[in-house]
C-alpha angles and dihedrals in degrees: 000000000000092000091049090051092051091051092051091047090057098040124087109247133186140203110205121195124188107196123209114259135187136350134258109344095346104096129165143168129258116163128177123185139178119202137180135065138262092268100050098028128234136282130197127229132181124205112195125338107221114210129338093276093052090046088057089048090052090055091051091046094052095045096039108032098029095034097223142095094209121099114184097195136018117189125196102195095195138345101262111128093235088063104033108033096075092051091075087066089052094050092045097050108028135056101254117189101187136015120202115198141130119257105195093168088067088069096050095120092056093044098056093101093052095070129076097229108080094194096077119116120204090253093047093049091046089056093046092051092049090050093046092051096037098150091055092042090054088053091052093049092051092049092050091049091051092043093240111160113246121211129183115233106217129155109287093006092128143263127326105198104301094345136092119214107235101168152075107032109222101233092047090048094052102036102039110015109039095051088054100048113132100255101027120105118279113289125228091227114039120221112249097263107122107164137065119226101188093112123036130166113250100233134139137221133190125257134182133180086271099040118068124181097182106108142184097264099090115133125180132178125287088240091059091045089057091067119131111247115206128196126190133177119210110188092319095321112115123215125192128194113189109175108198095322115154139214095282096047093044092050091052090047092050092053091049092049091049090051088054092049093247113150114218094184118099096017115173094228138359134185113236106234122247099357093301098306115169089221093071106053138041138186092263091052093048092045086061096043115052127164145176094229130026125189126197126192110221133160120247114271094012110161097189104044136100097024112227093226088057096049089045089052092055092046091047087060095051104269127137104219130203135179131209095225095165098330136084114248119211127196128179130200121191093350137079117275112248116261121252096040122125128211115275122234113255119226108247128228109264124218090202124048137176113282 
C-alpha cells in the first residue's frame, strides 16, 4: 500500500468532468478538469464552455468542487456557439491565465485569394470573418480587455497543461477549412461536403456485434473539422478530447499521432465527437482509436444524439460508453474518485439502429 501511494504521489493524475449542456436537440460541450498530484499540486483547465447557462455552471463547478478561482488554461476547440458562448462567463468570473483559441481573422490578408469575391480588402475580410464567428470574436475581445494571453492551438504548437495539440494542422486550417466555414463568404474551392442532411427518413435497421452499418461516408462541416484535438498521457493511460472533429480531421490526426509514435489503441478514455453524430466517425477511424471508456455530451431528451450506430460502434470495439443527458459525468485517472458520486448508467448495445 505504501509503495502504491508513493507511485500515485509521483504520477500525474486527472479528474475529468463533462457538464450537462443544452436541452432537447441543442447539445454542447463544457468540460472541466483538474490535473496534478499531491506533491506538485493541481491546476485547473476548461475545454469548451457550451452556452451561457453551462458557462455559469462551469464557474460554480470550479469554485465549489475544485475550491479555486484560478484556471490555468481555457481552450475553445472551435468557434461554434455551443462551445464558445459559455466561455465568456468563465473569463468574466474566474482568474484565467491563458486562453487557447483560433483567430482566423488575423490571417485575412493571406486569405484574400481563397474567396470567390475579388473585391474584398484585407480589412473588409477581417471584419466579415469576425462577424461570421461572432461568439469566438467576443471571447477574443474579452480576453484582450482583461489582458489574458491568447495562444493559437495548432498541430505541434506545444503543450496545453498535460495535453499535446494534435489537430488541426495550420495550413489545412487556413487554406481549406476557414474559407468554407458556414457563415464566411463563398470560397473558391468548396470543402468536400456534397449532401444536405436536414431531412432524413426515420427508419431502422438491424445490427449485431458482427454486423455494422456505420460506414465511411460521414461528412461534417469545415467548422467542425477545425476542432482542436487534445491528447494526454497519465502514467500510461491515454486520454483523448476531440471536440466536434470529423472523419477527415480525425484521419489526419491519426496519421500525425502515428508519425509521433503515439498509440491510440487502448486509451483509457475518449470523448465521442460531436455529440455522437454519425457524420463524424467511421469504422476505419474507430479501428485506430479504441478506448476503455467513451463519454458523449448530449442534451437531455435529445432524440437524434447520440446515434445508436455510433454508440454500438464504440461498444463493438470494447468501450463502455456513457452520455451526460442532464447529468455531469466524472472520470478519474491515477487519482481517487471524489466522494459522493454515484455510478453512471452505461449506454446499452442496440439491436436496431438508425438507417
